[in-house]
C-alpha positions as CSV (number, residue, x, y, z in Angstrom):
1,M,15.9,36.8,48.1
2,G,17.5,35.3,45.0
3,A,14.6,35.3,42.8
4,K,14.4,39.3,43.7
5,L,18.0,40.5,43.1
6,S,17.6,38.5,39.5
7,R,14.5,40.2,38.7
8,L,16.4,43.1,39.8
9,C,19.8,42.3,37.6
10,A,17.3,41.6,35.0
11,V,15.9,45.1,35.3
12,L,19.1,46.9,35.6
13,A,20.6,45.2,32.6
14,G,17.8,46.2,30.6
15,C,18.2,49.7,31.8
16,L,21.9,50.2,30.5
17,A,20.8,48.5,27.3
18,L,18.5,50.8,26.6
19,A,21.3,53.5,27.7
20,L,23.7,52.5,25.5
21,A,21.2,52.5,22.9
22,A,20.4,55.7,23.6
23,A,23.9,56.8,23.3
24,S,24.6,54.8,20.6
25,V,21.9,57.1,18.2
26,A,22.5,60.5,20.0
27,R,26.6,59.6,18.9
28,A,25.4,58.8,15.6
29,A,23.1,61.8,14.8
30,D,26.3,64.1,15.8
31,V,26.7,66.1,12.6
32,T,29.8,67.9,14.8
33,E,32.1,65.6,12.7
34,P,31.6,64.0,9.1
35,V,28.8,61.9,8.2
36,M,27.0,59.5,5.9
37,L,23.3,60.8,5.4
38,V,20.9,58.1,3.9
39,A,17.8,59.7,3.1
40,N,14.1,58.3,4.9
41,P,12.1,56.0,2.5
42,K,9.5,58.7,2.9
43,L,11.9,61.3,2.0
44,G,10.3,62.2,-1.3
45,E,11.3,64.5,-4.5
46,F,14.9,65.6,-5.3
47,Y,16.4,63.6,-2.2
48,R,14.5,60.4,-2.4
49,A,16.5,57.5,-2.2
50,T,20.1,59.2,-2.0
51,V,23.1,58.8,-0.1
52,L,25.0,61.7,1.2
53,I,28.3,62.2,2.3
54,A,28.0,65.5,5.0
55,R,30.8,67.8,7.0
56,P,30.6,70.7,9.4
57,V,32.3,73.8,7.8
58,G,31.6,76.4,11.1
59,N,28.9,77.8,12.2
60,G,26.5,75.4,11.9
61,Q,26.5,74.9,8.1
62,H,27.6,72.1,6.3
63,I,28.2,70.9,2.8
64,G,27.8,67.6,1.0
65,F,27.6,65.7,-2.3
66,I,25.2,63.0,-3.2
67,V,27.3,59.9,-4.2
68,N,24.8,57.6,-5.5
69,R,22.9,59.6,-8.2
70,P,25.3,59.3,-11.6
71,T,24.3,61.1,-14.9
72,Q,24.6,60.2,-18.3
73,M,27.0,62.7,-18.7
74,T,31.1,62.5,-18.6
75,L,34.2,64.8,-18.1
76,G,35.0,64.0,-22.0
77,K,31.3,65.2,-22.5
78,L,31.5,68.3,-20.6
79,F,35.3,68.8,-21.8
80,P,35.9,67.4,-24.9
81,E,38.5,70.1,-25.8
82,H,39.9,69.1,-22.6
83,E,42.4,65.6,-23.6
84,P,42.6,64.0,-20.0
85,S,38.7,64.3,-19.4
86,A,37.9,62.1,-22.5
87,K,40.3,59.2,-20.8
88,V,37.7,59.5,-17.3
89,A,35.3,56.8,-18.1
90,D,33.4,57.3,-14.7
91,P,29.8,59.6,-15.1
92,V,30.2,62.4,-13.4
93,Y,27.3,62.1,-10.3
94,L,24.5,65.0,-9.5
95,G,26.0,66.1,-6.5
96,G,23.2,68.8,-5.3
97,P,21.5,71.5,-5.8
98,V,23.7,74.3,-5.7
99,Y,26.6,75.2,-8.4
100,V,25.5,72.6,-10.5
101,D,27.5,73.7,-13.1
102,T,30.9,73.5,-11.0
103,I,33.0,70.6,-11.0
104,F,33.5,69.2,-7.8
105,A,36.3,66.4,-6.9
106,L,36.7,63.7,-4.2
107,V,39.9,62.2,-4.4
108,Q,41.7,59.8,-2.2
109,R,44.9,60.6,-1.1
110,D,47.0,61.3,2.0
111,A,47.6,64.4,1.7
112,S,45.6,67.9,0.5
113,P,45.5,68.2,-3.3
114,G,46.0,71.7,-2.4
115,G,44.2,74.9,-3.8
116,K,41.0,75.6,-2.3
117,S,40.3,71.7,-1.0
118,M,39.5,70.4,1.8
119,P,39.4,67.3,4.4
120,L,36.1,65.7,4.1
121,F,37.6,62.3,6.5
122,E,40.1,60.2,6.9
123,D,41.7,60.3,3.7
124,L,39.2,61.8,1.3
125,F,39.3,65.6,-0.1
126,V,37.4,67.3,-2.1
127,A,38.7,70.1,-4.6
128,V,36.8,72.9,-5.0
129,D,38.5,75.3,-7.5
130,A,39.1,74.7,-11.1
131,T,43.0,74.6,-11.0
132,T,42.8,71.8,-8.8
133,V,40.0,70.1,-10.1
134,D,41.8,70.0,-13.2
135,Q,45.4,68.8,-11.7
136,I,43.3,65.6,-10.5
137,I,41.7,65.1,-13.4
138,E,45.3,65.3,-15.6
139,H,47.1,63.1,-12.7
140,D,44.7,61.8,-10.0
141,A,41.7,60.6,-11.4
142,E,41.8,56.9,-10.6
143,H,41.6,58.0,-7.1
144,A,38.6,60.4,-7.6
145,R,35.2,60.8,-8.1
146,F,33.6,64.0,-9.9
147,F,30.4,65.8,-8.9
148,A,28.5,68.7,-10.7
149,G,26.9,70.3,-7.6
150,M,26.2,70.0,-3.8
151,V,24.7,70.1,-1.3
152,A,24.7,73.2,1.2
153,W,22.7,73.8,4.9
154,R,22.2,76.8,6.0
155,P,23.0,77.3,10.0
156,G,21.3,74.8,12.1
157,E,19.4,73.8,9.1
158,L,21.2,70.1,9.3
159,E,19.9,69.6,12.8
160,Q,16.5,70.3,11.9
161,E,16.2,67.8,9.3
162,L,17.6,65.1,11.4
163,E,14.9,66.2,14.1
164,R,12.3,65.8,11.4
165,G,13.7,62.4,10.5
166,F,14.5,62.8,6.8
167,W,18.0,61.0,7.0
168,Y,19.3,58.0,8.6
169,V,22.4,58.9,9.8
170,H,26.0,56.7,9.0
171,R,29.7,56.7,9.5
172,P,31.6,57.6,6.8
173,D,32.9,54.8,4.5
174,A,35.1,55.3,1.6
175,K,34.7,52.4,0.4
176,L,31.2,52.0,0.2
177,L,31.4,55.9,-1.2
178,F,33.7,54.9,-4.1
179,R,32.2,51.9,-5.1
180,K,32.2,50.9,-9.1
181,S,28.5,50.9,-9.1
182,T,26.4,52.9,-6.2
183,E,23.6,50.5,-7.7
184,G,21.5,49.6,-4.5
185,L,23.3,51.5,-2.1
186,W,20.4,53.4,-0.6
187,D,18.6,49.9,0.0
188,E,21.8,48.3,1.7
189,L,21.8,51.4,3.6
190,V,18.3,51.3,4.6
191,Q,18.6,48.0,5.3
192,R,21.5,48.1,7.2
193,H,19.6,50.8,10.0
194,R,17.1,48.8,10.0
195,G,18.7,46.0,11.3
196,N,20.6,48.6,13.7
197,S,24.0,48.2,12.6
198,I,25.3,51.6,12.1
């Protein structure tokens, strides 16, 4: 009787572990909240080896920014007549294939920078209008990262991409997004996903 009970307990424990793992995966794939997306190694073309921050914007749509693709451009090169831009030494990042002629600012702060800004998660905001981006360049550049372009998903498109296995989903982490160098970030997050430590 004791052996049967032990086997039953082992089976129940196994079932519970599987259920918890499934629940964890379901939570990780919940894109009704901001997420960090890591490109599946099989994903090629434009999004090869990319890491993105994404958030819902209503009606099943999402926007996001590639966070690990620095360019050779700086704000000073883009805006040589704007003195505050020349003081920002960090590169401009390629945020995505949409609106590549527009500069967006991701800024860490306690409150919204105003204008047409929206929260991404916790104390991270994205400024999308030129006036607010200029103010961030002039007064808060040390807490910001600047992007040319963004990513936009049509209603339900991101969910479809997840179903097709395009992305690994992680909780967003501002420390990772604002690392001085994003080199190796994609490899690190792929390994973390494979180790089930998301």
